[in-house]
N, C-alpha and C positions, 0 to 999 in steps of 0.2 A: 788343172788347167795351166794352158801352151801364154808363155811370154815372151815379145821379144825380143829382149838379154833377158840378162839370170837374172830373177827377184833376193830385195832384198828383205831380212824382218831383224827390224827394229827387236830386241828386246830389253825393254822399258817399266817403266813405273817408279827410274828407283837415279829423280821422282818423279813424281810425274812435269812437272815444269819444263825440269832437265832434258825429259825426253818430250817436249812439245820442240823444245830449245835446237835438241837436236836437227828437226822432220824441216822445222823452217828453214835454222842452217843449210839441206843439203838442197832442199829444193833451188835454195837463191842460189848456192853453188856448183850445182846441174847445168854446164854448157849449153844448156839445151835452147832450141828457137820455137819450140812447140809444146803443148799441155804434151803429145808423143811423144819425145823426146826422152824423159822424168824417164827414171828411173819403177820399174814396179817395187811398189811398196808394199808386207805389210807386217801387222804390230799389236803387240803384244805387248802394251803396258796392264803392270799387275801392280798397284799402288800396297799388295798386301805379301808380298815378297819381301821375310823380314831383317830385320837389319844386320848391315852386309860388318858392318865396323862390327857392330858386338856382340856378333857368332864370331868377328876373329878374333874378341878383347874375353870370353867365352863366361862372354852375361845374357851370350840369346843361339837361340835354334841356328839350325844351319840351314843359309837358301836354296839350295842345292835343289833340295827334292823345287817348290817351287820354279825354277831358273829352267829344273828340265822341260819338267812337265813345261813352257811355256817353248824352249828351245823345239819340243815336241812338236808342237801347232804347229810352229811355223814349217818346218821342212812340209809334212804333211800333208802345210796348203802350198806351196808348193817356193819359198826362199833355200835359193841356194845357197848361202854364207844370209849368215850372225852383224847388224853389231849390237853390240854391249852399250853403252851408255851413262855406263855407270864405272867409274879406272877400281874402285872399293870391288867388283862382281869379278873385275880379272883377278883374280888370289884364283879365283873358280871354274875359272873357264878352261883349261888344262880338265878336268872332269867334263861340264857342259856336255865339250865335243867330241867328247868320248862314249860320253853317254848319247849322246843326239845324235850321232853319226853327222855333224854338218861340220864345216870353217865359221870361227868364228875370230875377225879380225880386231889386230893388235893393235890398242889402243894405246900402249904403253908403248912400246917401239914406234907407235906414226911420231905418235908426240915425241919423243929421244930427241928421232931423225930431224918430226920442223924444226924440233931448238937447236942441232949443229948449222940447220943452213936460214933463220937468224937471226943466231950467232958465228956466223963463220970460227971458227980458228978456238974459241970458247972451248973447255977444257971441264969448266962446276956449272954443276946445275940445276940450280934452288927449282924449292916444290913447295908448294901450296898442295896437302892429301888430307882428305881423311885422318885419326889416330889405326886404323883396319892397315890401308893404304900403306901407311907408315909401317905397324907391326910389320906386316906381311913381304916388306922391303922389294914389294913391283918395281919400281925403276930404279932401286938401289944393280934389281940382279941386270935384267936391264942396259943401264948404266956402263956396269960394267964392264960386257958383252963390245961397249965402243966405245972402252978407256975415255966414258965422262966417268968428271967424284959428282958421284949424284947430293946436293949441303943439305940437308930441314931445318927447318928451327925451333927454335931451344923446346921444349916440353911448353912453359910457361905462356910463351905466342903460338904455341899449338893452341890451349887451353881460354885461349883466354881471348883469340883475337883471332886467328883461325876459326874453328869450329863454332868460334858466337857464329857467325857468318855463316855457314855452311847453315845455322839452325834455324837462323833473320832468313834468312834464303830460301830457308823447306816452313818454315809457319807466315812467312806472309809477313818476316815482320819490317824493321825500318830499314831501305838496302845502304837508304846514304852513309847512314851507322855502319852497315857488315861491308861497303866501299871503304869505305878510311882503315875499316880494321884490318884487310887485305894488305890495303898499301904500308899500314908499317910492318902488315907480316911479311913485306917484300920493304922495308926498310933494312931488316934483320938478314936478310939474306945478306942484300947487296953489301951489309956491314961486316958479313961473312965471307963472303966475298964469292960468291955469284956473279956469271958474267951476264946469266938471261935465268927466264924463272917460267916456271911450268905451272902455268894454272891446274892442275891433275882432279882438278873434283870438281866434274860437270857444271852446277853453283856456282862452285868458285869465278868462272870468263860473267854469272850474269853481275856482279861489280867487278871487276875487277881494269873498272875504268883509269881513276887515280894510281894503282900500281903498274898499270900501261905504261905513267912517266916515270916511276922509277928503274926500272929495270926493263933491257927485253924482253918482249911478257908470252910465251908461248902457249895458244887455246886450244885443250887437248882435246873438245867436242869439238873446234872447228877441224884437228886434227886427224881427227877416226870423219868426220865431215873424206876431206882430198883425200884419205886414202880409201874410200868405198865408191867414190868420183872414179882416182884411176884404178881400179879390182873393175867393176859390170860397166863402166858407162860406153858409151859408145857412141859419135857421132849420129844427128838424127836423119839425112839422108842414110846410114847404115839398115835400121830401120825398116820393119815394111812395112809401107802402105806411107812412108812420109819421105821415101827417095826414089822407088825404083819405079824404074823405065811403065808411062805406062796413067803412072795419074798425077793426075795437075794440081796445082800448087791450091787453087780455089777448094778442091776435092780435101785435101786434107784435109786445111784449116778448119771444117766444115761441125 
């Protein structure tokens, strides 16, 4: 199919609520003034993708085959770029991109860049993430390339607060308690010298309101959305039928 602008493929389902949240934010943050001005989006949201953290911890099967299957489907359907709204899945992005032959926009790089913009001059960045993201060192490696010192919470805080909050969001449990746990974890990061924090799991932004009052907080979901818009979106008037000479505004809104 021919699209008026590059089509985005969303490789989601990790988890389902985080995927829906990503797409909602993409619509809200795209500066389109007509329906036709929004990005064409294809979505593969398979919640059966094996758990990424379990795989990285050696406690479950690899998610790569399922991720590659989804990515290939999206490419065949017309996606020119992929967004994967799951930080932990970025441990497999290089394999995924190579196997599927399609560019995957880098959520980790986008989140760290947003942190330097949110807190200019900050050198110590606190991370709220899954154990899998921690084990893979995704933010540590990317941060080192930017000259940033990446800080993780202690193992106890990870287990009792961060992991518990992520499970609560995925399971539809008490989100008020989850919000307090994330705020407590952010307090710990602040005590460790973090100058800005990143909600580096797509479930965490859903319960990060209180944490944002502790430290400047970067939402990795928003960072990926902004990277997508920056790469793919063009003004409405450049989209065929939205501003083409001879096409009336009344015709364009029908």
